[in-house]
N, C-alpha and C positions, 0 to 999 in steps of 0.2 A: 427054615420056617415055611408054613404052608402058604403064606401070602407074601406077596412082594412088598418088601419094606424099603421105603425110600428114605435114605438118611442124607441129610444135607447139613453142612456146617456153614453158618452165615457169619462172616467176619464184618464187623463195623469198626471203621477207623476214625478216630478223632484226631484231627491234625493240630499241630502246635499252635498256641493262642497268639503268637506274634503276628499272624496274618489278620487281615480285616475280619474275615469270617473263617476261622479254622474249620476244616471239614470234620464231620462226625460219621463214623462207621459206615462207609459205603459197603453194600453187601450184594451177594449173588447166591444162587442156589448151588454153586460149586464152591470150592475152597480157594478160588483165585483171589488173591489180594489185589485190589485196585488202589493204586497210590499215585494219582495224577492231580496236578494243580488245576483248579477250576476257577473261572472268572464269574463272580457271583453278582446277580442283580436282585433287588428286592422284589418279592413275590408274595401275594396274599391269597394263595390257593386255599380252597375249602375241602380239598381231598387229601387222603392219606392211603398208602399201600398197607396191605395186611399180609402177615406171614403165617398166621395160625392162631389157635386158641387151646387152652388147657381143658381137659375133660373133667376136671375136678374144681371145686370152688375154694378149697383151703390149700394154700401153697406154703411149703416150708422154704425159708431162705436162710442159707448157711453163709455166714460171713467169716472169711479167714482173717484172723487178726494179724496186725503188723506191729513192729516195735514202736511205731508212733501211733498211740491210741486214738489220735484225732482222725486218722484215716478210717479206723473201724467205726467211730461215731458217725462220720459223714456218710458212710455207706448205709448205716442203720437209719439215719435221717431221711435218706432218699426213699427207703422202703416205707417209712412212716408217712412221708409226704404223699406218696401214691395212694396210700390208704385214706388220707385226709381228702385228697382230690376226689376219690370215689365217693366218699361220704358227702362232700359238698355238691357234687354233680347230681347224685340221687335226690338230695334235698331240694335242688333247683328244678329238676325236670322229671321227677317221679319214675325214673327207671330203677325201681326199688330192688328188683331182682339182682342188679349189679352189686348191691351192698352185701350179697352172699359171698362175693369174692373177697377172701380175707388172707392175711399173711402172718405166718408164725416165724419170728426171727430167732436164729440160733447162732451161737458163736463157736466156731470150731475149737475143740479142745477144752471148752468150758461147759457147754450144755448140749453139744451135738457133734455128730461126726459126718452127717450127710444131709442133703436137702434137694428139693426140686430145682432150686436155683442156687447156684454157688457163685459167690462174689469173692474174687481174689485180686489182690494188688500185686503187680509185677514191676520190676525196676524199669523196663522199657518194652515197648511194642514195636519199636522201629521208628524210623524218621517220621515225625509229625503225626503219629497215631496216638490218640489219647485213650481209647477204649475199644473193646471188642466183645461181641456176644456170640456164643456158639450154641445155637439151639439144635435140639434133635427133634425132627418133625416127621410124623408119619400121617399122610393123607390129611394134612391140615391140623393134626393134633400134635401139640407140643408135649413131648415126653420129659425132657430135661433141658436145662440151659446152664452153660458155664459163662461167667462174665469175668473178663480181665480188665483191670484199670491201670493206666500207666502213671507211676509216680513221677517219672521224668516230665510228663506233660503237665500234671497237676502242680507239682513243685510247691506243695504246702499251701496252696490257695484254696480256701474253703468254697468260694463261689464256683470255681472250676470243678472241684471234686464233686459238689452236689449236682451240678448240671450234667456232668459226664455220667454219674451214677444214675440220675433220673432217666437220661436218654437210653442207657443200656438196659435199665430195668423195664423201660417201655418196650424195647425189643423182646425182652424176656416174657412180657405179657402178651405178645403177638402183634405189636405195632411195627409197621415198616417205616419208610421215610415219607415225608411230605415236601412239596415244593414251596410251601409257605416259609419265607425266609425269616419270619419272626417266631416260628413255632419251635417248641422243644425238640420235636422229631425231625427237624431239618437236618440234612446230612452234614452240615457244618456246625461247629460249636456256636451257640447263641447265648452269650452270658446274660444272666437275668431271666432267662426263659423258665417257665413252669408248666406243669400239665395243663392242657387247655380243653375247652369244650369239644374241639375237634378230636383230641386224643381220647377223651372219655366217651364220646358218642361212638367212636370206632370200637371201643371195648364193649359198649352196650350192644352193638350189633354183633360183635364176635361172640359174646357170652349170652346172646338171647336164648341159647339152649337151656339156660338156667330157668327161664320162664316157661319154655316149651316142655321141659322135662326130658328131652333127649338131645344128644350132641349133634350139632350141625356144623359142617365145614364152613368157616367164614369166607366171605367174598374176598377177591384179591385186592379190591380197593373200596373204600367207603368215603362218601361225601357228606359233609355236615348239612342237615336239612335246614330249610329257610326259617323254620320256627325257632331255631336255636341260633343265637348270635355267637360269633367267635369271641371267646373270652378266656384269659388265663385265670385259672380257678384259685391259685394261691398267690400270696404276695411274696416279697423278697425274703420274708422270715418263715415262709412255709405255712402261713395261716390262711384260712379262707379269705378271699378278697372282700373288701368293703365296697358296698354299692351306695350311690347317692340317689336319694329320692327327693325331688323338689315338688312342693305342693303350691299351686297357683290358684288364686281366686279370680274368676272371670266375672267382674261386676260391670254389667251394661256394656260388654264388648271390650273392656279394658282389663288385660291380665295383670295381676299384681302378685309378686312372690309372697306367699304366706309363711312357709317354713321349709327348712331343709333337714332331712333325716338321713343319717348314715346307718346302714344295716349290714349285717354279715350275710354273705351270699347264702341263700337257702332259708333265711329267717323270714317268718311271716309277721306282718305288722298290720295294725288297724289304724285308720285315719278318720277323725271326726271333724265336722264343721257345723256351725250354727245353721239352723234352718232359715233364720231371718237376720239380716244385717241392716242396720239403720245407716242412712247417709251421713257422712262425716260433717258435723256442724250444719246439718240441714234436716229439718223435720218434715220436708216435703218430698223426700225420696227414700225408698227402702228396697232391699234386694232379697228375693226368696229363692231358696235352693231348688235347682232343677235337676241336677244329676252330675255324675263324674264322667270325664272323658280324658283320653290321652292328649297331651299337648300336641298340636299340629293336626288333630283330627276333630271333626265336629260330631262324631258318633258317640252317643252316651254308652258307657259300659255299665253303669249302675245308677239307680235313682235313690238308693239308700244313703242317708247322710253319713253312715259309717262304711268306709271302704276297707276291705280286708285284702291284702295283696302279699305275694311272695315274689319280690323283684328278682329278675335274672340278669338285669343290666342296670346301668344308671338310667333312671326313668323320671319323666315329668308328668304329673297328673294335674288336672284342672278341675276344680269344683265350680261348675257353672251356675250362675244365678241369673234370674230374670228380674228386671226392674219394675217396680210399681211407683207411680207418682201420685202425689196428693192433688186432687182436683177440687178447688173451692170456687163456687159460683155464688156471687152476691146479686140477687135480683132487685134489690132495693126494697124500701118500705119494711125492712126487718126480715125479709125472706132470703134464705141462702141454703146451699147444700155443701157438704164436706165429705168426700169419699176417696178411697184409693182405687186407681185404675192401672191395669197392666200396660206397660209400654207397647205402643203399636195398635192399641184398641181404638176404635172409632166411637166418638160420643156426639150426641145432638143436644144443643143448648138453645132454648127459646125463651124470650121475655115478651110480655104484652106490649103492644105498640102504644096504646093510650090508657091512661089511668085518670078518670074523672074524680076530682076532689070535691068540687061544688059546681053549681051551674055556671059560674064565671071563673073557675080556676081548674086547671088540669095539668097532668104530666105527660110529655111526649118523649118516646124513646129516641135517643140520638146515636148512641154507639156502645159497643162493648170496649172496655178499656182494661188493659193488663197484659197477660201473656199474648193475647191476640187483640189487635185493634180492628174493629169492623163496624160499619154503619148499618148492617143488617141485623134485625132483632132476632133472627133465627139462623144459627150457624152450625156447621158440622166440622169437627177437627179430629185429627189423629194425635193421640197422646205420645209425645216424644220427650216430655219433661214435665216438671211441675206446672200445673195450670192454675192461675188465679185470675178470675174475670169479675169485673164489676159492671153492672148495667148503669149507664149514664143517662139520666132523664133531664129534660129541659122543662122548667115550670113556665106555663103560659097563662095569661090573663085575658079576659074578654073586654074589649074596648067598644062602647056603643056611642054613636054620634047621630043625632037627629036634627033635621032642618026642614022648614016648610018650603024652602026654595033651593034648587040645585041638588048636587050629589055630594054626600059626605065622603071625605077622603080620610082614611086611617082607621075605619071601623073594622073589627074582626078580632081573631085570636092572635096575641103577640107574645113572643118569648120574654121572660123576665130579663130586665136590663137593656131591652131594645130602646134605642133613641128613636121615637116615633114622632112624625110631623102630622098634626091633625088640622084640617081645614075643610071648607066647602067650595066646590067648583061648580059654577063660577062664584067668586066672592063679591062681584059687582054685577048688578042687573040694570041695564039702561032702560029708563022710562021714556025719555026723549033726549034731545041734545043737551038740555040744561037741567034735567032732573034724573035721579037714579036711586036704586036701592043699594045699600052698602052693608056688608057683613061687619058688624061692630065688635063682635067677640063671641064668647061662649060662657054658659053658666051650667051648673049641675054639681058634679063632684067638687068642682072649684069654679071660681069666676076668673075670666081673663078678658081684657079689652083687645087682645091681639087676634088678627084674622088667622094667623098661623101659630099653632100651639106645638111646641117641641117638648116632649115628655120622655123621661127615663122610666119605662114601665116597671112598676114594682107592686101594683095592686090593680083590681078591676077599675074601669073608668066609665062614667056615664055623663055625656055632655049634650047641651041643646044650643043651636046657633041663635044669635041675636041679630036682627036686621033693623036698619033705620033708613029715613029718606034724607038725601043730600041735594043742595042746590049749587049750580055753577056760579062762581064769582070771578069776574075778569078785571085786571088792572092793565090799562093800555094808554100810552102817551101819544100825542098827535104825531110826533116825529119818529114814532116806533122805537124810541130809546128803551121803553119798557113795554113788553107785551107778554103777560103771563096770566094764567088762570088756575083756579083751585076749587075744590069742592068743600062746602061747609054744611054741617049738620043743620037740619031744619030747626028754626026758632032758637038758634044759639047765638050768643054775643061773641062777635069776632073783631079782632084788631086788624085793620088794613094798613099795612106798612108800605111806605115808599122808600125805595133805596136812595140814600143821600147822594150817592155818586155811582156812576157806572163807568168803568174803565175797560176799553177794548184793547186787544193786543196790537192794533195798528196805530197806536199813538193818539187815540181819540177818547175823550171822556164826556159824559153828560152829568151835569150838576143839577139836583132837584131845586125847583123855584117855587112850587106850590101846587094845590089841587085846583082843577078847573071845574069838575062836576063829579058826582051830583052835589057835592058840598065844596064851597070855596074855602080854602084854608092854606096857610103857609106851614102848618105843622106837618112833619113827615109821617104821622100816623093818624088814623081815624078809628073810633070805637063805634060799631054799628051792630044792630040785631038783624040777622038774616032770616027772612021768612019766604023769600022768593029769589030767583036768579037776579044778579046785580052786576053793574059795570061802573068802575071808578077810573077817572082820567087825571093823571098827574102831568105837570109841565116841567120840561128839562131844558137847560141851555148847554150848547156844545163848546168844548174847549179842545184845542189841538196842541200837541206837544211839539215845540220847536227845539230841535237839537242843534246848538251852536258849538261846533268843535274848532278850537283854536289852541295852538301850542302856547300862545302868549295871551294874557288877559285883555279883553275888549269890553266895551260898555254894555253889551247885551249878553246875558247868560242863558243857558238852557233852561226850559221850563214850560208850564202850561199857559197858553195865551188864548183869549176868547176869539171866536170866529170873527173876522173882519178887522181886527186890530192891526195898526201900522207900527212896525219896529224900525227905529232909526239906528243905523250902524255907523259909528265914528271910529275909523281905523287909520293910524299914522302910516306913512310910507316905510318908515324903518323904526326899530326900537334898539337903543343902545343897551347891550346886555352887560358888558364889563369892558375893561380896557382892551382895545384891539378886537372886539367881537360885537356883532350886531345881527339883528334879524330884519330882513327886508320883506315887506308884504308883496305877494305876487298876484293875488286875486282870490275870488271865492267861487266855489262850485256847490252843487246840491240841487234839491228839488224845490227850493223856495221861489216864490213869485217876486221878482225885483221890480220895484217901482221907483223911478227917478234915482238912478245911481245905486246907493246902498241902503235904500228904504225897502223894508220887507213887509208885504201884506199877508196876514195869516188867513188862509182859506182852507187849509188841510194840514194834516200832520206833515212836517217837512224837516229836512236837515240842511244846514249850511256849513260848509267846511271852508275855513279861512286858511289859505296856504302861505307859508312863510319859508324863507330860506336863510339859514345861518351863514354868515360870512365872517372871515377873520382877516386882519390886516397883515400884509406882507410888505416889509420895508427893506429896500436894497440901498445901502449907503454908497456914496460915490467913491470911497476909497481915496486914492491919490488925487482925485479931482475935487473932492469935497462934495457937499450936497447929498441928496437922497431921492429915491423914487419910491412912492407908496402905491400899493395895489390891494383892493378888496377882492378876496378870493372865496368862493363857496367852500364850506367845510368838507373835508375829505376829497376835494378835487386835486388832481395831480397837475402841477405846473412845471414848465421847463425854464430854468434860468441859465443864461449863456453869458460867459465872460470871455472876450477875445484872449487867445493865448499870448499873442504878441501885438503890442501897440508901438508902431514906429514913431519916434520923436524927431529924429534926424537921420542922416545917412549913416552916422556912426553911433547912434544912441537910440535905445528902445526900451519898452517895459515888457516884462515876462510875467504871466499869471503864475501865482504860487498856490493859492488855495482860497476856499470860501471859509470865512470866519464868522462866528456868531453862535446861534442855537444849534446849527448844523455845521459840522466840519467835514470838508471834502476837498481832495486834490483834483477832482475832475472839473474842468472848466464848464462842461455841459452838465447841469445838475437837474435830475428828475426828483421832484419833491411832492409827497402827498401832504396836503396842508390840513392839519387838525387843530392848530391853535395859532395865535399871532406870533410871528417870528420877525427877527431883524438879522440881516446878513450883510457882510462886507466882503467884496473880492479884494484879495491882497496881491500886490505886484512887487517885483524887484526890478532895478535898473540893469540894463545890459549895455556894455561898451564894446565897440569893435577896436581891437588892439592888435599890435604886432610886437614880438619879442625878439631882440637881437642879443648876440653874445659878445662878450669881451674876453679874448679877441674873437672876431667874427668867424663863426664856423657854421656849417649846415648840420643841424642837430634836431632831434625830436624831444619836445619838452612835455613832461607829465606833471599836471597840477592837481591838487585836491582842495576843493572849496570848503567853506565853513559848514555846509550841510553834508559834507562827506562825499559829494559827487566828484568823479574823476574826469579830467579834461586833458586830452593829448592833441598836440598840433606841432607843426614844424616851424622852424625859424623863417621859412620862405613864404608862409601864409599868414593871413590876418584872421583872427578868431574873435567870436563874440564871447565875452566873459562878463559874469555878473559883478556888480559892484561889491568890493570887499576884499578881504585878505585871502591869499592862497598859499598853500604850502607847496614848495618846489620839491616834488618827490624824486624826479630824475631828469637829467639832460643826457640823452643817449647820443653818443657820437661814435659811430662804428662799433656799436655794441658795448660801449664803455660809458659808465656814468661819470661825467666830468663836471657835475655841478659844483659850484662853490657858494652861490647865493642859495639860501634855504627858504626864502619867503618872497612873496610878491604882493603888493597892495595896489589894487586897481581902483582908481578914483575918477577916471575920465578916459575918453578915447585917446589914442595916440600910440607912441612907441615906448616900450619899456626894455631896459637892458639888464642882463644877468651876467655875472662873472662865471667863467668856466676855467677849469684846471687844464689849460692847453698853452704850450710854449711855442714861440715862433723863432727858433734859432736859424741863423744864416749859415749855409754850408757852401764850401768852396770845392769845385770839382777840378782836379788837375791831373795831368798824366805824369809819367815817370820823369819827364824832362822838367816838370814843374810848370808846364804851360797850361793855361786854362783849357778845360775840355767842355766846349759848348754842346748843346742839344742832347745831352745825356738824360734819359728818363730815370728819375730818382724816386724810389719808394721806400717808405719807412714801415717796418713790420714789427708786430708785437711777438712775444714768445710763442703764442699759439698759432702764428702765421697770418694773423689778420693784418691787412694792409691799412695802416692808419692814415697815411697821406702819400700821394705821388704827384710828380710834376717834372718839368724839364729845366735843365740849366740854361742860363742865357748866354749871350756871346762872350761874356767874361767868365763863364764857368760858375756863376753864382746861382744859388737856389735858396728861396725863403720857405722854410718848412712850417707845418702845423703838427705839433707833437703833444700828445697827452703827457703831462708831467710825470717823469719817473716811470714811464711804461715802455716806450719803444726801445728795442735792443739791437735790431739789425737794420742796416742801411744797404740798399741794393741799387747799383747803377748799371744801366744798359744802353748801348748805342750800336746799332747795326748788329754785328755778330760779337761785339765785345760786351762782356758782362763782368761785374766785380761786386763782391759782397764784402762787408766789413762791419765791425761792431760800431754801433752809433755811440759817439762820445760828444755830448753837448759842449765840453770844454775845448775840444779840438775838432771843430766841425770842418774837416778836410777829408774829401774822398779821393783816394788815389786810384786811377784807372790805367790800364796798360798803355793806352794810346788815345790821343784825341785828334780832333779835326786839324788843329794847328800843327801838331807833330807830324801828322800824315802829309799835310801840304809841304812841310819843311823837308821831309824825307823825299818827297816826289821832286821838289826843286833841286835838292842835292843830287839826286840820281840823274836828273836831266843835265845838270852842269857837268857831272862826271862823264856822262856819255858824250857830251859836246867836246870835252877836253880830249877824250880818247880819239874821237873822230878827227878832231883838229890835228892831233899829233900824227895820226896815220896819214892825213891829207898832206901835212907838211913834209913828212918823210917821203911821200911819193912824188911830191913836187920837186924836191931836191934831188 
């Protein structure tokens, strides 16, 4: 051929779907198969590679049938879906020339034998490869394309079959791969992907020669322009995608969803709204149409109430309205305005300040009341909502006050309902010290005798002041008990009253006695006609209050007494109150003047206090001596009563204090007593005797007794003890730690010696040696089983010993003399102690030894002499 032909076979591999993103047809301009595992990350690229374009607009597609007719149908669906995608795209974006690109489907062996694009199913394309496209391209022009689809990869799955066929058919139309990981032309399998605006825009660029009229080689890469949003043009069923259009109403800055419309991509719709919307439940607001805008933008795209659109994406449109508010102004007196004003507009409102109704009645502006409260009669405001204003007026009346003297107070214009005080200043005009002019009242609209008129203003008022002449009248007593003055109208009949009594706070009073001048009378009042200044003189007598305070009644009681009067006080030295209680007069104090003892002269208000002291009788009876001692003691005073603890009667007899008896019981001999009432007390004593106690047989022992009151007393038989009179229980007679008592009680009635029996025996013991000779001077001790020595002593020259032994207790008898000792069981029936040797046996042995020595010596001497 005369020109260089570049042929290239591009293989596209679809990897098996068990991977996260199985790869689709990686290709190159040589026939090298790339089969490598890639790690995929999500990418939203808006660019795609291009491999070429067809120089014709009608392409025949030959599909090789298979034994499973589903595969044939799926391949045909992929071709139809591309045709539908082209139709949808051109409807959306007006690339109408692209609609010239059409496909004629043929089935091999049925209605065709060849085609521009041949689609054939093969059993396998190798490991993980799902499809391959083999285009023949010369200088960017596609001359023919063979497509092979792998049954092994598709494995009877419709979605996989359609996506793989769509992808490979995209290559057949001239599309390369994109890095957008969600796109149909991504190099790895993307289940659910469909032809997108990126794919169709790339075809519109590649086939722009259809619009130009001559073939142009397509660029190697195409990027989706900003005016077109990325969108998959078909849904899962291969139908054009549905777009959601939401219509909002912007009423006074608040967007409200009006309706939602679902349209097919490429479909044109018209939207209408009302030009005027009334406020909900409000006849004071309405909204007028301003225009259409996209939601999120403030720029109007149309001011026509009907909006015609062909949406390319889900879109939100806003019908903007501006607000108008009803403005109602009530100016009063039946005048008002009512109009609609656009929100944000400025309005000026003014009402007259004064409205004259008559010469004595008018209206005065006070405030605007309603949407705005203002005291200015002219206001300017910006309308931001319904406005309703009412002019509030205050009704005022004219008050006229006239007077020949002084200045009228209260005249002028006054609001209706005002509490107004009307008078003339001054209301009194002095002529001289005893004559004056006096404001008597008012006449006119009404009459009043009051100098000060208090009115609730409800109508116009006209008044004239009334003046009269008054004279000074004085009432004054010589002692100044009464000194008062008052003014009386000229030529008026007046009653002059004298106060019957005047009581001052200092205990003094004056009692009316009669009139001295100008008329003598004992009546407390006079009726006279006053024509000039006058003076009246009453007479009063003084009385003083004498306050006599006494706890107990006396012959003078508190009261009023005439000045100079003498009071005689008769007071006893004491007053018997009840049994054992009396009150003793102590004296008087106070501010009274005492004349001659207890005579009181009344010269001024005074008080006298009589002082008394209450006393009660305390009686202490003599007890064992008889008699008693009585003592008057002030109430609540503390006294000390003392009774001797021991009173000696003789050397061996005495009395011992036991307790106080009577209203108060106490064991303490020294008694502190707060006296509140009469009491009688007796000190109780018991007799004590000095006694000694011996035992039978006599032993040295410790005796423990318990008295009738439970008290314990211990003493020995060798001492004398003080015991109270009475019976005692013998608790113990301790002899060498052994209780040997036999007598169980002891009755003490007098001093002296008392005897008790003890369980002690006095057996006689004979101490003899083995020769039967008495053993003198042996120390003999008797021991109990626990080793306690009950008794010890020495045998006399005859070997005899008198023992003291607790009956039935001692068991061992021990004898010792010098180095000789002997122990034996004690037997009271055989009181003999056998010792190894005694003094007499030792003397006997010594004598015998001396005699023996003498005889031996004598014998030797005799033999030598012969």
